[in-house]
C-alpha positions in Angstrom: 27.0 93.7 93.9 25.9 95.3 90.6 26.0 98.9 89.5 22.2 98.9 89.6 22.2 97.7 93.2 24.6 100.5 94.1 22.4 103.1 92.4 19.2 101.8 94.1 20.8 101.7 97.5 22.2 105.3 97.3 18.8 106.5 96.0 16.9 104.7 98.8 19.2 106.1 101.5 18.7 109.7 100.2 14.9 109.3 99.9 14.6 107.9 103.5 16.8 110.8 104.8 14.6 113.3 103.1 11.5 111.9 104.7 12.9 112.5 108.1 14.2 116.1 107.7 12.3 118.7 109.7 13.0 122.3 110.3 12.8 122.2 114.1 15.7 119.8 114.5 16.6 119.2 118.2 14.0 121.7 119.2 11.3 119.1 118.5 12.2 117.5 121.9 10.9 119.0 125.2 12.7 118.2 128.4 10.9 116.5 131.4 10.0 119.8 133.0 6.9 121.9 133.6 3.8 119.8 133.3 6.1 116.7 132.7 8.3 117.4 135.8 6.7 114.5 137.8 7.9 112.1 135.1 11.4 113.2 136.0 11.2 112.2 139.7 13.1 109.3 141.2 10.9 106.1 141.3 13.7 104.0 142.7 14.9 105.6 146.0 13.0 107.6 148.6 14.4 111.1 149.1 15.7 111.6 152.7 15.2 115.0 154.1 18.2 116.7 155.7 19.6 120.0 156.8 21.6 122.1 154.3 25.4 121.9 154.4 27.5 125.0 155.2 30.9 123.4 155.3 34.1 123.2 153.2 35.6 120.3 151.3 38.8 119.9 149.3 37.2 118.5 146.2 33.5 118.6 145.1 32.8 116.0 142.5 29.6 116.8 140.7 28.1 113.7 139.1 28.0 110.1 140.5 28.3 108.1 137.4 31.4 106.5 135.8 33.1 109.9 135.5 32.5 111.0 139.1 33.2 107.5 140.6 36.5 107.1 138.7 37.6 110.7 139.7 36.7 110.1 143.3 38.5 106.7 143.4 41.7 108.0 141.8 41.7 111.0 144.1 41.5 108.7 147.1 44.3 106.5 145.7 46.4 109.7 145.3 45.9 110.6 148.9 43.2 113.2 148.5 40.6 112.0 151.0 38.4 115.0 151.6 36.0 114.4 148.6 32.3 115.1 148.4 30.2 113.5 145.6 27.0 115.3 144.5 24.4 113.6 142.3 20.7 114.1 141.4 20.0 110.4 141.8 19.5 108.5 145.0 22.7 106.5 144.7 25.8 106.1 142.5 25.5 104.9 139.0 24.7 107.9 136.8 23.1 106.5 133.6 23.0 103.1 135.1 21.1 104.4 138.1 18.4 105.8 136.0 18.3 103.3 133.1 16.7 100.4 134.8 14.3 99.4 132.0 14.0 95.7 131.4 16.9 94.3 129.4 19.2 97.3 129.9 22.7 96.1 129.0 26.1 97.5 128.0 27.1 97.1 124.3 30.9 97.2 125.0 32.5 94.2 126.5 32.4 94.1 130.3 36.1 93.7 130.7 36.8 97.1 129.2 33.5 98.9 130.0 33.2 98.3 133.8 35.7 100.6 135.5 38.3 99.6 138.1 37.8 95.9 137.8 41.4 95.1 138.7 41.3 97.5 141.6 38.1 96.0 143.0 38.9 92.4 142.2 35.5 92.0 140.5 34.9 89.4 137.8 31.9 90.3 135.5 29.4 87.5 135.0 28.8 88.0 131.3 30.6 89.3 128.3 28.0 92.2 128.2 26.9 93.0 131.7 23.3 93.8 132.4 22.0 96.9 134.1 21.6 95.6 137.7 25.2 94.2 137.7 26.6 97.5 136.4 24.7 99.4 139.0 25.9 97.1 141.7 29.5 97.6 140.5 29.1 101.3 140.7 28.0 100.9 144.4 30.9 98.6 145.0 33.3 101.3 143.8 31.6 103.8 146.1 31.9 101.6 149.1 35.5 100.5 148.5 36.7 104.0 148.1 34.7 105.6 150.9 32.8 107.8 148.5 29.5 107.4 150.4 30.8 109.2 153.5 30.2 112.8 152.4 28.0 112.1 149.4 24.9 114.3 148.8 22.3 112.3 146.8 19.0 113.6 145.4 20.9 116.9 145.2 21.1 119.2 142.1 23.8 121.8 141.9 22.2 125.2 141.0 25.2 127.5 141.2 28.9 127.3 141.0 30.9 130.6 141.5 34.6 131.2 141.8 35.5 133.5 144.8 38.7 135.2 143.8 39.4 136.6 147.3 39.0 133.3 149.0 40.4 131.3 146.1 37.6 128.8 146.5 34.5 127.7 144.6 31.1 128.4 146.2 28.6 125.5 145.5 24.8 126.0 145.8 22.2 123.3 145.5 18.4 122.9 145.2 18.4 121.7 148.9 19.7 124.9 150.3 23.4 123.8 150.5 26.0 126.6 150.3 29.4 125.0 150.8 32.8 125.8 149.5 35.4 123.6 147.7 39.0 124.2 146.8 38.5 122.2 143.6 35.5 121.1 141.6 35.3 118.3 139.1 32.4 118.1 136.7 31.4 114.6 135.4 27.9 115.2 134.2 27.7 112.9 131.2 26.6 113.5 127.6 23.3 111.6 128.0 21.9 112.7 131.3 18.8 114.9 130.6 15.8 112.9 129.4 13.8 114.3 126.6 10.3 113.6 125.2 9.2 113.5 121.5 7.5 116.8 120.6 4.1 115.2 119.7 1.0 117.4 119.6 -1.5 116.4 122.4 1.2 114.6 124.5 -0.2 116.3 127.6 -3.8 115.1 127.0 -3.2 111.3 127.4 -5.4 110.0 130.2 -3.8 106.6 130.6 -0.5 105.9 132.3 2.8 107.2 130.8 6.5 107.3 131.8 9.9 107.8 130.3 12.0 104.7 129.9 14.7 106.2 132.1 12.2 106.4 134.9 10.7 103.0 134.5 7.6 102.5 136.6 7.8 99.0 138.0 5.0 99.8 140.3 2.8 99.8 137.2 4.5 97.1 135.1 5.5 94.7 137.9 8.7 92.9 138.9 11.8 95.1 139.1 13.9 91.9 139.7 14.0 90.9 136.1 11.1 88.5 136.0 8.0 88.8 133.8 6.2 92.1 133.9 3.1 90.5 135.3 1.0 93.7 135.7 0.9 94.2 131.9 -0.9 90.9 131.0 -4.2 92.7 130.5 -2.7 96.0 129.2 -2.3 97.5 125.7 1.0 99.2 125.7 2.7 101.7 123.3 6.4 102.2 123.1 7.5 105.3 121.1 11.1 105.1 119.8 13.1 102.3 118.4 16.7 103.2 119.4 18.9 101.3 121.9 16.4 101.5 124.8 13.5 100.1 122.8 15.7 97.4 121.2 16.5 96.1 124.7 13.1 96.3 126.4 10.8 95.4 123.5 11.6 91.6 123.9 10.5 91.8 127.5 7.3 93.7 126.8 6.5 91.4 123.8 5.7 88.5 126.0 4.2 90.5 128.9 1.5 92.7 127.4 -1.9 91.8 126.1 -0.9 93.9 123.1 2.3 95.9 122.3 2.4 98.6 119.7 6.0 99.6 118.7 5.9 103.0 117.0 8.8 103.4 114.7 10.2 106.5 112.9 13.6 105.1 111.9 14.6 101.4 112.4 17.9 100.7 114.1 20.8 98.6 112.8 20.5 95.3 114.8 23.8 93.5 114.9 24.4 90.1 116.6 25.2 90.5 120.3 26.5 87.0 121.0 26.4 87.4 124.8 27.9 84.6 126.9 28.9 83.9 130.4 32.5 84.6 131.4 34.4 81.5 132.4 36.1 82.0 135.7 39.0 79.7 134.8 39.5 81.6 131.5 39.4 84.9 133.4 41.9 83.7 136.0 44.4 82.9 133.1 44.1 86.3 131.4 43.9 88.5 134.5 47.6 88.9 135.3 48.6 92.3 136.8 47.8 95.2 134.5 45.3 93.1 132.5 42.5 95.6 132.2 44.7 98.4 130.9 46.2 96.0 128.4 42.7 95.1 127.2 41.6 98.8 127.1 44.7 99.7 125.0 44.2 96.7 122.7 40.6 97.7 122.0 41.5 101.3 121.5 44.3 100.4 119.1 42.0 98.0 117.1 39.3 100.7 116.9 41.3 103.9 116.2 45.0 103.3 115.3 46.5 103.0 111.8 48.9 100.4 113.1 47.0 97.4 114.3 48.1 95.1 117.1 48.8 91.4 116.2 45.8 90.3 118.3 42.2 91.5 118.8 41.4 90.6 122.4 37.8 91.7 122.2 37.0 90.6 118.6 33.4 91.8 118.6 31.0 93.6 116.3 32.7 96.9 117.0 36.2 95.8 116.1 34.9 93.9 113.1 33.3 97.2 111.9 36.6 99.0 112.4 38.3 96.4 110.3 35.7 96.8 107.6 36.3 100.6 107.4 40.1 100.1 107.3 39.8 97.7 104.3 36.9 99.5 102.6 39.0 100.4 99.6 39.5 96.7 98.9 35.8 96.0 98.3 35.5 95.3 94.6 33.5 97.7 92.5 31.1 96.4 89.8 32.6 96.0 86.4 30.0 98.5 84.9 30.2 100.9 87.8 29.7 104.5 87.0 29.8 105.9 90.5 33.2 107.6 90.4 32.2 110.0 93.2 31.7 107.2 95.7 34.6 106.2 98.0 35.3 102.6 98.9 33.6 103.1 102.3 30.2 103.4 100.5 30.7 100.1 98.8 31.7 98.4 102.1 28.7 100.0 103.8 26.3 98.8 101.1 27.7 95.3 101.3 27.4 95.2 105.1 23.9 96.7 105.2 22.9 94.0 102.7 23.9 91.3 105.2 22.0 93.1 108.0 18.9 93.3 105.8 19.3 89.6 105.1 19.3 88.9 108.9 16.0 90.8 109.2 14.4 88.7 106.4 15.7 85.4 107.9 14.4 86.3 111.4 11.1 88.1 111.0 8.4 85.8 109.6 6.0 88.5 108.3 7.5 89.9 105.0 5.9 93.3 105.3 7.1 93.8 108.9 10.6 92.6 107.9 10.7 95.1 105.1 9.8 97.9 107.5 12.5 96.9 110.0 15.3 97.3 107.5 17.4 100.4 108.2 18.3 102.6 105.2 21.1 105.0 106.2 24.9 105.0 106.1 26.2 103.0 109.0 28.3 105.8 110.6 25.3 108.0 110.9 23.9 106.2 114.0 25.3 104.2 116.8 24.8 100.5 116.0 22.7 98.3 118.4 23.4 94.7 119.2 20.6 92.2 120.2 19.7 88.6 119.6 16.0 88.8 120.6 14.7 92.1 119.3 13.9 91.0 115.8 12.3 87.7 117.1 9.9 89.8 119.2 8.0 90.8 116.1 7.1 87.2 115.6 5.0 87.3 118.8 1.3 87.5 118.0 0.9 90.2 120.6 3.4 92.6 118.9 2.5 95.0 116.2 5.0 97.3 114.5 3.4 100.7 113.6 5.8 102.3 111.1 5.3 106.0 110.6 7.2 106.3 107.3 9.8 108.6 108.8 7.2 111.1 110.0 6.9 110.1 113.6 3.7 109.9 115.6 1.0 112.3 114.3 -0.5 113.1 117.7 -1.6 111.8 121.0 -5.2 111.8 122.2 -6.7 111.1 125.7 -7.1 107.5 124.6 -4.0 106.7 122.6 -1.6 107.3 119.7 -2.5 108.5 116.2 -0.4 107.6 113.1 -1.6 108.4 109.6 -5.1 109.1 110.8 -5.5 105.8 112.7 -5.9 105.9 116.5 -4.4 103.1 118.5 -6.1 103.0 121.9 -3.7 102.0 124.7 -3.6 101.9 128.4 0.1 102.9 128.8 2.7 104.9 126.7 6.4 104.3 127.3 8.6 107.1 125.8 11.9 105.5 124.7 13.0 108.9 123.3 16.5 109.1 124.9 18.4 112.1 126.2 19.4 115.6 125.1 22.4 115.9 122.8 23.5 119.0 121.0 22.1 121.5 123.5 24.5 123.7 125.3 26.5 121.8 128.0 25.5 124.4 130.7 21.8 123.8 129.8 22.2 120.0 130.3 24.1 120.6 133.6 21.4 122.9 135.0 23.9 125.5 136.1 26.3 127.9 134.5 29.7 128.1 136.3 31.0 131.6 136.9 34.8 131.9 136.7 37.2 134.8 136.9 35.9 138.3 136.5 32.3 137.1 136.5 32.7 135.3 133.2 30.2 132.5 132.7 31.2 129.2 131.1 28.4 129.7 128.5 30.1 132.9 127.4 33.5 131.2 127.1 31.9 128.5 125.0 29.6 130.7 122.9 31.2 129.4 119.7 31.8 125.9 121.0 33.7 124.1 123.7 37.3 125.3 124.3 39.6 123.3 126.6 43.0 121.7 126.9 42.7 117.9 126.7 38.9 118.3 127.2 39.7 118.7 130.9 40.9 122.2 131.7 39.4 125.6 130.8 41.1 129.0 130.8 39.5 131.5 133.2 38.1 128.7 135.5 40.8 128.0 138.0 40.6 124.8 140.2 37.8 123.5 137.9 38.1 120.3 135.9 36.0 118.4 133.4 35.8 114.6 133.2 34.4 114.0 129.7 35.6 113.4 126.2 34.7 116.3 123.9 37.7 118.3 122.6 39.7 115.2 123.6 39.6 111.7 122.1 35.9 111.4 121.1 35.3 109.4 118.0 35.5 106.1 119.9 32.8 103.6 120.9 34.1 103.0 124.5 33.3 106.2 126.3 34.4 104.5 129.6 38.0 104.5 128.4 37.8 108.2 127.7 36.4 108.8 131.2 39.0 106.6 132.8 41.9 108.5 131.3 40.3 111.9 132.0 39.7 110.9 135.7 43.2 109.8 136.2 44.6 113.0 134.7 42.3 115.3 136.8 43.0 113.4 140.0 46.8 113.6 139.3 46.7 117.4 138.8 44.6 118.0 141.9 46.8 115.7 144.0 49.9 117.6 142.8 48.4 120.8 143.9 47.4 119.5 147.3 50.8 117.9 148.0 52.8 121.0 146.8 50.5 123.4 148.7 49.2 125.2 145.6 45.8 126.7 146.2 45.2 127.8 142.6 45.6 125.7 139.4 44.8 127.5 136.1 45.1 126.8 132.4 46.9 129.5 130.5 45.2 131.1 127.5 48.2 130.1 125.3 47.9 126.5 126.2 44.1 126.5 125.5 44.7 128.2 122.1 47.5 125.8 121.2 45.4 122.7 122.0 42.4 123.9 120.1 44.6 124.6 117.0 45.9 121.0 117.1 42.6 119.3 117.3 39.6 119.6 115.0 36.8 118.0 113.1 37.5 116.7 109.6 35.6 119.0 107.2 34.6 116.1 105.0 33.2 114.2 108.1 31.2 117.3 109.1 29.8 117.6 105.5 28.9 113.9 105.5 27.0 114.2 108.7 25.2 117.3 107.6 24.3 116.4 104.1 24.1 112.6 103.9 23.2 111.3 107.3 19.6 110.6 108.3 18.6 112.8 111.2 19.7 111.7 114.7 21.7 112.9 117.7 25.0 112.8 115.8 23.9 115.6 113.4 21.5 117.7 115.5 18.5 115.9 113.9 19.6 116.9 110.4 19.9 120.6 111.0 23.0 122.8 111.1 25.5 121.1 113.5 25.8 124.3 115.6 28.5 125.0 118.2 27.5 122.3 120.7 26.7 119.3 118.6 28.2 116.0 119.7 30.5 115.8 116.6 31.3 119.5 116.2 33.4 119.5 119.3 37.1 119.2 118.2 38.9 116.0 118.8 42.3 114.3 118.7 42.5 112.1 115.6 43.8 109.0 117.3 42.1 107.6 120.4 45.0 105.5 121.6 47.5 108.3 120.7 45.4 110.7 122.8 45.4 108.4 125.8 49.2 108.0 125.5 49.6 111.7 125.3 47.6 112.2 128.5 49.6 109.5 130.3 52.9 111.1 129.3 51.6 114.6 130.3 50.6 113.5 133.8 53.6 111.2 134.3 56.1 113.9 133.5 55.1 115.9 136.6 55.5 119.1 134.6 51.8 119.6 133.8 52.6 121.8 130.8 49.9 124.4 130.2 48.8 124.6 133.8 50.1 127.2 136.3 50.2 126.3 140.0 50.0 129.2 142.4 50.6 129.3 146.2 49.2 132.2 148.1 50.8 133.8 151.2 47.7 133.2 153.3 
């Protein structure tokens, strides 16, 4: 790597970033509401009409994805049986209920991504499980733990209020329910509210259109994973080239008469190397406690300074972590004059060079290959993994329409316009992802009201404040199952959610068994936790000044109080998990107060 190559790479990254900066930041994306509300409806499960509930439950778990399922399961294991699950979808699954687009697949190894494998006795079929298998596993958890019994599906919580006199939470929904719960657990997910690109004329398109998280198989054909036969005579546009598009483009490429892939920023495409899981191998490794050992091994390889002797997963994620750990060992050019660049930049440039070479080797058309090369620093966007995406651009039916960082110019009744050229299409698929960086209460769709009428949005005006990411002062008997202000800088969110769910379930079970009717975080404990976690100022500066726009930096604008990376975090993921385990195993629950009334 020559000094000139380093200079050219740094300049190219800066130029590509500058092209994509825009003053509206995250405000460029409208939600699926108003005139787009029908696009937000459930195309997978019919809504069943029912009478409103006016009853009481011990625990209301809001959210039926991984966070809610693990909380419900651990509550049942701890002896708390009176649990009600509430979710906007028609079944359990959360993200995996909605994301049923062709090719949907996890990018974390199944053995550490799918929750409760040891408890359910389930053996994944592949190293990286596909969407239908993950959804089926979510349903398996719901059945095994009896979580369907009181579940309310196709139900959106609209109000959550603490009743001080009754020492209960009042829960209201969009279906007229008004029930009470002694405890509430919120597991709503970071990526749960679909958004659209803010393209002029988007409402004028006269063809068919849908968001990828509401895939319309009635239009495309075959929801079982076979060819999308209804598209054989259709010209289709897909807008977006993030993880969703990377997974579904290969399926569309061979199904459509013509496929236009509209690209603003190309993704990093790493090798996925998916393979079946050998049952005999799995039987050898699955001794008691196997999944927790694998989870801890992965977390240690990804986040800890002291590395374990073995890397059980040994995938693209852990390889990247090793690269960053040894970044300072990458040799600098003899004539290098870039004293201001840390070793991580040289490691990044070297790795990106290999990724660019893979694009050149795979994509036959040289111009298309050049346009598919990403130019940004690797930590700026979540990597993608796929073995067929780049090959899809060798299909004669596929055309990459690069927008030179500007995005689609406008949409007309007949199609999509880029740089003055109109591409007439029959269907537009919006692979534009989900809201990130907006206020948590906006994404939830309700604003919990705690003690003295104080709303959660008021408590979090300057950013999220919690202890462990789970408990909030002034909101008794309410718990969060998520990762912000906890152990966040970590690729396997499922591990974060697992530890959070165990901790919340343990605290609730302790209250129930001891007869405490109020559990509350002290102000001192919240202040102490927030003073001990934080965002590295250098990392924040890097995101804001050097990263190409994306969800990790609020689309290149000021990070603001609710951005994904501006929420304080524990510096060591595995250390955080061990801290949580010690905290809950001690039985002291330092920072929480348990009160028993005389009622």
